[in-house]
A tleap script that builds the chain and sets N, CA, C and O, in Angstrom:
source leaprc.protein.ff14SB
mol = sequence {
  NMET GLU ARG PRO TYR THR ILE SER ALA ASN
  ASP PRO GLY ILE MET ASP LEU VAL ASP TYR
  ASP LEU SER GLU ALA GLU ARG HIE LEU GLU
  ILE TRP MET SER ASN HIE PRO ASP ASP CYS
  LEU VAL GLU GLY LYS ASN PRO LEU THR ILE
  ARG ILE TYR PRO THR PHE PHE GLU ASP PRO
  GLU GLN LYS LEU GLN ARG ASP ALA HIE LYS
  LYS ARG MET ARG ARG PHE ARG GLU GLY ARG
  TRP PRO GLU GLN ARG PRO TYR ARG ARG GLU
  TRP GLN TRP CLYS
}
set mol.1.N position { 259.023 236.997 66.945 }
set mol.1.CA position { 259.301 236.376 67.952 }
set mol.1.C position { 261.057 235.485 67.762 }
set mol.1.O position { 261.184 234.375 67.247 }
set mol.2.N position { 262.008 236.180 68.222 }
set mol.2.CA position { 263.623 235.833 68.296 }
set mol.2.C position { 263.866 235.257 69.431 }
set mol.2.O position { 263.287 235.642 70.446 }
set mol.3.N position { 264.702 234.304 69.451 }
set mol.3.CA position { 265.693 233.704 70.366 }
set mol.3.C position { 266.683 233.569 69.991 }
set mol.3.O position { 266.855 232.747 69.091 }
set mol.4.N position { 267.694 234.258 70.473 }
set mol.4.CA position { 269.374 233.868 70.271 }
set mol.4.C position { 269.592 232.978 70.555 }
set mol.4.O position { 268.782 232.476 71.335 }
set mol.5.N position { 270.364 232.442 70.300 }
set mol.5.CA position { 271.413 231.128 71.245 }
set mol.5.C position { 272.634 231.122 70.403 }
set mol.5.O position { 272.784 231.633 69.294 }
set mol.6.N position { 273.602 230.356 71.230 }
set mol.6.CA position { 274.946 230.453 70.498 }
set mol.6.C position { 275.229 228.498 70.295 }
set mol.6.O position { 274.810 227.628 71.058 }
set mol.7.N position { 275.876 228.350 69.301 }
set mol.7.CA position { 276.288 227.082 68.909 }
set mol.7.C position { 277.810 226.538 68.510 }
set mol.7.O position { 278.208 226.988 67.436 }
set mol.8.N position { 278.368 225.993 68.931 }
set mol.8.CA position { 279.871 225.819 68.483 }
set mol.8.C position { 280.052 224.459 68.036 }
set mol.8.O position { 279.626 223.526 68.718 }
set mol.9.N position { 280.820 224.224 66.633 }
set mol.9.CA position { 281.574 223.408 66.487 }
set mol.9.C position { 281.827 222.309 67.379 }
set mol.9.O position { 281.835 221.154 66.953 }
set mol.10.N position { 282.078 222.646 68.850 }
set mol.10.CA position { 282.667 221.284 69.545 }
set mol.10.C position { 281.435 220.999 70.583 }
set mol.10.O position { 281.584 220.438 71.669 }
set mol.11.N position { 280.357 221.418 70.133 }
set mol.11.CA position { 279.361 221.339 71.431 }
set mol.11.C position { 279.366 219.353 71.093 }
set mol.11.O position { 279.831 218.767 70.115 }
set mol.12.N position { 278.703 218.799 72.258 }
set mol.12.CA position { 278.308 217.787 72.324 }
set mol.12.C position { 277.423 217.063 71.210 }
set mol.12.O position { 277.781 216.116 70.510 }
set mol.13.N position { 276.233 217.691 71.197 }
set mol.13.CA position { 275.131 217.068 70.177 }
set mol.13.C position { 276.163 217.131 68.919 }
set mol.13.O position { 276.674 216.086 68.516 }
set mol.14.N position { 276.462 218.406 68.300 }
set mol.14.CA position { 277.201 218.188 67.049 }
set mol.14.C position { 278.381 216.840 66.780 }
set mol.14.O position { 278.330 215.979 65.902 }
set mol.15.N position { 279.332 217.009 67.776 }
set mol.15.CA position { 280.320 216.210 67.621 }
set mol.15.C position { 279.880 214.914 67.709 }
set mol.15.O position { 280.612 214.094 67.157 }
set mol.16.N position { 278.777 214.446 68.308 }
set mol.16.CA position { 278.181 213.224 68.198 }
set mol.16.C position { 277.570 212.880 66.925 }
set mol.16.O position { 277.371 211.692 66.671 }
set mol.17.N position { 277.226 213.858 66.034 }
set mol.17.CA position { 276.688 213.631 64.812 }
set mol.17.C position { 277.440 213.538 64.063 }
set mol.17.O position { 276.889 213.009 63.098 }
set mol.18.N position { 278.935 213.815 63.743 }
set mol.18.CA position { 280.225 213.626 62.918 }
set mol.18.C position { 280.810 212.575 63.560 }
set mol.18.O position { 281.559 212.055 62.733 }
set mol.19.N position { 280.865 212.008 64.555 }
set mol.19.CA position { 282.014 210.995 65.081 }
set mol.19.C position { 283.120 212.223 65.625 }
set mol.19.O position { 284.258 212.465 65.222 }
set mol.20.N position { 282.607 212.643 66.305 }
set mol.20.CA position { 283.944 213.726 66.827 }
set mol.20.C position { 284.817 214.521 66.093 }
set mol.20.O position { 285.664 215.065 66.801 }
set mol.21.N position { 284.893 214.784 64.823 }
set mol.21.CA position { 285.680 214.893 63.713 }
set mol.21.C position { 285.295 216.469 63.671 }
set mol.21.O position { 284.287 216.841 63.069 }
set mol.22.N position { 286.150 217.370 64.341 }
set mol.22.CA position { 286.184 218.886 64.573 }
set mol.22.C position { 286.120 219.840 63.204 }
set mol.22.O position { 285.654 220.964 63.016 }
set mol.23.N position { 286.710 219.007 62.445 }
set mol.23.CA position { 286.829 219.727 60.841 }
set mol.23.C position { 285.557 219.760 59.934 }
set mol.23.O position { 285.247 220.536 59.030 }
set mol.24.N position { 284.798 218.470 60.558 }
set mol.24.CA position { 283.614 218.070 59.947 }
set mol.24.C position { 282.540 218.822 59.984 }
set mol.24.O position { 281.792 219.286 59.123 }
set mol.25.N position { 282.624 218.893 61.898 }
set mol.25.CA position { 281.443 219.558 62.398 }
set mol.25.C position { 281.481 221.185 61.839 }
set mol.25.O position { 280.556 221.926 61.505 }
set mol.26.N position { 282.959 221.402 61.887 }
set mol.26.CA position { 282.958 223.300 61.013 }
set mol.26.C position { 282.439 223.154 59.665 }
set mol.26.O position { 281.971 224.153 59.120 }
set mol.27.N position { 282.464 221.770 58.905 }
set mol.27.CA position { 282.354 221.998 57.678 }
set mol.27.C position { 280.729 222.057 57.620 }
set mol.27.O position { 280.129 222.789 56.832 }
set mol.28.N position { 280.119 221.229 58.514 }
set mol.28.CA position { 278.278 221.199 58.654 }
set mol.28.C position { 277.947 222.571 58.968 }
set mol.28.O position { 277.045 223.086 58.307 }
set mol.29.N position { 278.594 223.338 59.979 }
set mol.29.CA position { 278.364 224.639 60.485 }
set mol.29.C position { 278.389 225.689 59.042 }
set mol.29.O position { 277.512 226.453 58.642 }
set mol.30.N position { 279.585 225.423 58.532 }
set mol.30.CA position { 279.648 226.642 57.582 }
set mol.30.C position { 278.320 226.247 56.378 }
set mol.30.O position { 277.827 227.246 55.855 }
set mol.31.N position { 277.851 225.139 56.017 }
set mol.31.CA position { 276.785 224.733 55.048 }
set mol.31.C position { 275.709 225.485 55.575 }
set mol.31.O position { 275.014 226.206 54.859 }
set mol.32.N position { 275.535 225.349 56.817 }
set mol.32.CA position { 274.250 225.872 57.611 }
set mol.32.C position { 274.402 227.366 57.247 }
set mol.32.O position { 273.636 227.987 56.510 }
set mol.33.N position { 275.230 227.734 57.715 }
set mol.33.CA position { 275.134 229.331 57.690 }
set mol.33.C position { 275.591 229.759 56.093 }
set mol.33.O position { 275.591 230.978 55.921 }
set mol.34.N position { 275.937 229.035 55.037 }
set mol.34.CA position { 275.777 229.811 53.920 }
set mol.34.C position { 274.319 229.624 53.186 }
set mol.34.O position { 273.920 230.293 52.233 }
set mol.35.N position { 273.569 228.490 53.894 }
set mol.35.CA position { 272.329 228.416 53.384 }
set mol.35.C position { 271.270 229.069 54.376 }
set mol.35.O position { 270.065 228.822 54.322 }
set mol.36.N position { 271.968 230.081 55.445 }
set mol.36.CA position { 270.893 231.053 55.844 }
set mol.36.C position { 271.859 232.196 56.428 }
set mol.36.O position { 272.409 232.285 57.526 }
set mol.37.N position { 271.868 233.041 55.302 }
set mol.37.CA position { 272.954 233.795 55.702 }
set mol.37.C position { 272.246 235.300 56.727 }
set mol.37.O position { 272.784 236.342 57.102 }
set mol.38.N position { 271.091 234.851 56.866 }
set mol.38.CA position { 270.638 236.162 57.448 }
set mol.38.C position { 270.214 235.808 59.181 }
set mol.38.O position { 269.901 236.657 60.015 }
set mol.39.N position { 270.307 234.406 59.389 }
set mol.39.CA position { 269.776 234.187 60.544 }
set mol.39.C position { 271.292 233.726 61.259 }
set mol.39.O position { 271.327 232.813 62.084 }
set mol.40.N position { 272.057 234.189 60.998 }
set mol.40.CA position { 273.616 233.904 62.130 }
set mol.40.C position { 274.172 234.898 61.939 }
set mol.40.O position { 273.824 235.722 61.093 }
set mol.41.N position { 275.269 235.017 62.788 }
set mol.41.CA position { 276.136 235.603 63.401 }
set mol.41.C position { 277.656 234.933 63.504 }
set mol.41.O position { 277.694 233.914 64.194 }
set mol.42.N position { 278.849 235.341 62.946 }
set mol.42.CA position { 280.114 234.529 63.507 }
set mol.42.C position { 280.311 234.921 64.504 }
set mol.42.O position { 280.183 236.145 64.539 }
set mol.43.N position { 280.671 234.333 65.721 }
set mol.43.CA position { 281.360 234.710 67.121 }
set mol.43.C position { 282.762 234.410 67.514 }
set mol.43.O position { 283.401 234.961 68.411 }
set mol.44.N position { 283.179 233.385 66.656 }
set mol.44.CA position { 284.473 233.070 67.056 }
set mol.44.C position { 284.942 231.710 65.887 }
set mol.44.O position { 284.330 230.766 65.388 }
set mol.45.N position { 286.231 232.191 65.813 }
set mol.45.CA position { 286.694 230.746 64.534 }
set mol.45.C position { 287.454 229.929 64.832 }
set mol.45.O position { 287.607 229.007 64.031 }
set mol.46.N position { 288.181 229.927 66.003 }
set mol.46.CA position { 288.602 228.530 66.782 }
set mol.46.C position { 288.103 227.914 67.832 }
set mol.46.O position { 288.363 228.584 68.832 }
set mol.47.N position { 287.430 226.832 68.125 }
set mol.47.CA position { 286.570 226.494 67.025 }
set mol.47.C position { 285.213 227.596 66.592 }
set mol.47.O position { 284.754 228.512 67.274 }
set mol.48.N position { 284.887 227.239 65.537 }
set mol.48.CA position { 283.683 228.027 64.698 }
set mol.48.C position { 282.589 228.005 65.707 }
set mol.48.O position { 282.068 226.948 66.066 }
set mol.49.N position { 282.207 229.284 66.208 }
set mol.49.CA position { 280.822 229.553 67.099 }
set mol.49.C position { 279.996 230.370 66.471 }
set mol.49.O position { 280.402 231.460 66.069 }
set mol.50.N position { 278.903 230.025 66.320 }
set mol.50.CA position { 278.119 231.314 65.456 }
set mol.50.C position { 276.954 231.403 66.455 }
set mol.50.O position { 276.697 230.487 67.237 }
set mol.51.N position { 276.323 232.450 66.395 }
set mol.51.CA position { 275.045 232.687 67.224 }
set mol.51.C position { 274.298 233.236 66.192 }
set mol.51.O position { 274.565 234.088 65.344 }
set mol.52.N position { 272.910 232.316 66.529 }
set mol.52.CA position { 271.939 231.815 65.916 }
set mol.52.C position { 270.426 232.650 66.165 }
set mol.52.O position { 269.563 232.197 66.917 }
set mol.53.N position { 270.283 233.838 65.460 }
set mol.53.CA position { 268.597 234.002 65.364 }
set mol.53.C position { 267.365 233.595 64.519 }
set mol.53.O position { 266.803 234.146 63.573 }
set mol.54.N position { 267.159 232.550 65.123 }
set mol.54.CA position { 266.005 231.880 64.471 }
set mol.54.C position { 264.408 232.805 64.382 }
set mol.54.O position { 263.845 233.186 65.408 }
set mol.55.N position { 264.040 232.972 63.457 }
set mol.55.CA position { 262.443 233.223 63.664 }
set mol.55.C position { 261.515 232.038 63.803 }
set mol.55.O position { 261.386 231.159 62.952 }
set mol.56.N position { 260.923 232.097 64.886 }
set mol.56.CA position { 259.606 231.317 65.152 }
set mol.56.C position { 258.249 231.689 64.158 }
set mol.56.O position { 257.850 232.840 64.334 }
set mol.57.N position { 257.765 231.186 63.517 }
set mol.57.CA position { 256.267 231.540 63.454 }
set mol.57.C position { 255.151 230.551 64.145 }
set mol.57.O position { 255.174 229.378 64.516 }
set mol.58.N position { 254.274 231.478 64.138 }
set mol.58.CA position { 253.278 230.942 65.501 }
set mol.58.C position { 251.834 230.483 64.941 }
set mol.58.O position { 251.187 231.331 64.326 }
set mol.59.N position { 251.374 229.389 65.089 }
set mol.59.CA position { 249.694 229.460 64.671 }
set mol.59.C position { 249.202 230.090 65.422 }
set mol.59.O position { 249.469 230.022 66.622 }
set mol.60.N position { 248.148 231.061 64.797 }
set mol.60.CA position { 247.051 231.996 65.506 }
set mol.60.C position { 246.333 231.437 66.605 }
set mol.60.O position { 246.099 232.071 67.633 }
set mol.61.N position { 245.878 229.923 66.346 }
set mol.61.CA position { 245.524 229.008 67.288 }
set mol.61.C position { 246.456 228.751 68.681 }
set mol.61.O position { 246.091 228.602 69.847 }
set mol.62.N position { 247.602 228.758 68.171 }
set mol.62.CA position { 248.418 228.683 69.854 }
set mol.62.C position { 248.498 229.775 70.527 }
set mol.62.O position { 248.403 229.698 71.752 }
set mol.63.N position { 248.708 231.145 69.850 }
set mol.63.CA position { 248.676 232.161 70.504 }
set mol.63.C position { 247.625 232.680 71.173 }
set mol.63.O position { 247.774 233.742 71.776 }
set mol.64.N position { 246.356 231.989 71.171 }
set mol.64.CA position { 245.375 232.409 71.618 }
set mol.64.C position { 245.074 231.694 72.692 }
set mol.64.O position { 244.495 232.202 73.652 }
set mol.65.N position { 245.516 230.149 72.642 }
set mol.65.CA position { 245.764 229.408 73.612 }
set mol.65.C position { 246.703 230.082 75.055 }
set mol.65.O position { 246.362 230.188 76.233 }
set mol.66.N position { 248.186 230.509 74.242 }
set mol.66.CA position { 248.644 230.974 75.258 }
set mol.66.C position { 248.803 231.990 76.110 }
set mol.66.O position { 249.364 232.041 77.205 }
set mol.67.N position { 247.844 233.359 75.024 }
set mol.67.CA position { 247.383 234.495 76.011 }
set mol.67.C position { 246.553 234.266 77.112 }
set mol.67.O position { 246.831 234.648 78.249 }
set mol.68.N position { 244.900 233.265 76.611 }
set mol.68.CA position { 244.225 232.232 77.379 }
set mol.68.C position { 245.014 231.872 78.928 }
set mol.68.O position { 244.660 232.086 80.088 }
set mol.69.N position { 246.172 231.264 78.366 }
set mol.69.CA position { 246.765 230.551 79.963 }
set mol.69.C position { 247.436 231.759 80.562 }
set mol.69.O position { 247.595 231.645 81.777 }
set mol.70.N position { 247.957 233.100 79.937 }
set mol.70.CA position { 248.691 233.968 80.387 }
set mol.70.C position { 247.430 234.672 81.550 }
set mol.70.O position { 247.528 234.893 82.756 }
set mol.71.N position { 246.243 234.893 80.570 }
set mol.71.CA position { 245.344 235.143 81.284 }
set mol.71.C position { 244.851 234.590 82.857 }
set mol.71.O position { 244.465 235.170 83.872 }
set mol.72.N position { 245.035 233.437 82.556 }
set mol.72.CA position { 244.527 232.607 83.718 }
set mol.72.C position { 245.544 232.406 84.939 }
set mol.72.O position { 245.356 232.178 86.134 }
set mol.73.N position { 246.603 232.568 84.226 }
set mol.73.CA position { 248.029 232.489 85.329 }
set mol.73.C position { 247.775 234.002 86.076 }
set mol.73.O position { 247.670 234.004 87.302 }
set mol.74.N position { 247.674 235.313 85.314 }
set mol.74.CA position { 247.810 236.309 85.716 }
set mol.74.C position { 246.745 236.149 87.252 }
set mol.74.O position { 247.128 236.303 88.412 }
set mol.75.N position { 245.264 235.779 86.746 }
set mol.75.CA position { 244.292 236.294 87.802 }
set mol.75.C position { 244.639 235.222 88.922 }
set mol.75.O position { 244.274 235.680 90.005 }
set mol.76.N position { 245.141 234.115 89.046 }
set mol.76.CA position { 245.623 232.891 89.522 }
set mol.76.C position { 246.825 233.908 90.804 }
set mol.76.O position { 246.833 234.119 92.017 }
set mol.77.N position { 247.468 234.183 89.915 }
set mol.77.CA position { 248.493 235.136 91.078 }
set mol.77.C position { 247.792 236.411 91.722 }
set mol.77.O position { 248.161 236.872 92.802 }
set mol.78.N position { 246.753 236.942 90.971 }
set mol.78.CA position { 246.298 238.301 91.768 }
set mol.78.C position { 245.239 237.651 92.552 }
set mol.78.O position { 244.534 238.529 93.049 }
set mol.79.N position { 244.879 236.592 92.833 }
set mol.79.CA position { 244.073 236.063 93.420 }
set mol.79.C position { 242.638 236.741 93.597 }
set mol.79.O position { 241.989 237.339 94.455 }
set mol.80.N position { 242.494 236.159 91.875 }
set mol.80.CA position { 241.139 236.563 91.402 }
set mol.80.C position { 240.801 235.478 90.951 }
set mol.80.O position { 239.971 235.467 90.042 }
set mol.81.N position { 241.501 233.897 91.598 }
set mol.81.CA position { 240.621 233.009 91.126 }
set mol.81.C position { 239.421 232.317 92.155 }
set mol.81.O position { 239.472 232.323 93.385 }
set mol.82.N position { 238.434 231.776 91.388 }
set mol.82.CA position { 237.553 231.610 92.704 }
set mol.82.C position { 237.983 230.495 93.725 }
set mol.82.O position { 237.665 230.773 94.881 }
set mol.83.N position { 238.558 229.436 93.581 }
set mol.83.CA position { 239.471 228.728 94.352 }
set mol.83.C position { 240.074 229.303 95.586 }
set mol.83.O position { 240.188 228.704 96.655 }
set mol.84.N position { 240.564 230.901 95.257 }
set mol.84.CA position { 241.180 231.716 96.155 }
set mol.84.C position { 240.287 232.447 97.193 }
set mol.84.O position { 240.601 232.689 98.358 }
set mol.85.N position { 239.091 232.766 96.559 }
set mol.85.CA position { 238.311 233.600 97.607 }
set mol.85.C position { 237.914 232.691 98.476 }
set mol.85.O position { 237.795 231.466 98.472 }
set mol.86.N position { 237.662 233.888 99.516 }
set mol.86.CA position { 237.063 233.644 101.095 }
set mol.86.C position { 235.732 232.992 100.874 }
set mol.86.O position { 234.890 233.318 100.036 }
set mol.87.N position { 235.656 231.861 101.896 }
set mol.87.CA position { 234.131 231.046 101.579 }
set mol.87.C position { 233.361 232.074 101.840 }
set mol.87.O position { 233.583 232.834 102.782 }
set mol.88.N position { 232.412 232.194 101.055 }
set mol.88.CA position { 231.092 233.078 101.372 }
set mol.88.C position { 229.892 232.168 101.968 }
set mol.88.O position { 229.817 230.941 101.907 }
set mol.89.N position { 228.997 233.042 102.544 }
set mol.89.CA position { 228.312 232.389 103.862 }
set mol.89.C position { 226.984 231.756 102.885 }
set mol.89.O position { 226.505 230.655 103.158 }
set mol.90.N position { 226.611 232.355 102.054 }
set mol.90.CA position { 225.578 232.369 100.686 }
set mol.90.C position { 225.733 231.142 99.943 }
set mol.90.O position { 224.764 230.553 99.464 }
set mol.91.N position { 227.279 230.617 99.801 }
set mol.91.CA position { 227.323 229.709 98.850 }
set mol.91.C position { 226.912 228.263 99.492 }
set mol.91.O position { 226.721 227.311 98.735 }
set mol.92.N position { 226.741 228.078 101.357 }
set mol.92.CA position { 226.773 227.023 101.891 }
set mol.92.C position { 225.494 226.651 101.438 }
set mol.92.O position { 224.716 227.436 100.896 }
set mol.93.N position { 225.219 225.192 101.702 }
set mol.93.CA position { 224.191 224.396 101.852 }
set mol.93.C position { 223.374 224.715 102.798 }
set mol.93.O position { 223.832 225.043 103.893 }
set mol.94.N position { 221.798 224.678 102.532 }
set mol.94.CA position { 220.887 224.892 103.639 }
set mol.94.C position { 219.778 223.758 103.983 }
set mol.94.O position { 218.996 223.923 104.920 }
savepdb mol mol.pdb
quit
């Protein structure tokens, strides 16, 4: 599962880490790019802007929980949830 996003050397989060020094921010991005050559693409040079394609590895147990949650939400949207059914007479106390 890939979620691409763009990061620039002048983004506030990066600039805060390097005390607002643009050349230092670009240097950090270039170091990251050299360590992850298959995970990024340069989009701009002034300031340095890269598109990152990280791959997230998921725990099988988390996948099962997420799929079960999706199934419950689908049932709820389709009106197949017990609370959404009309009140049935045979369920009443006698």
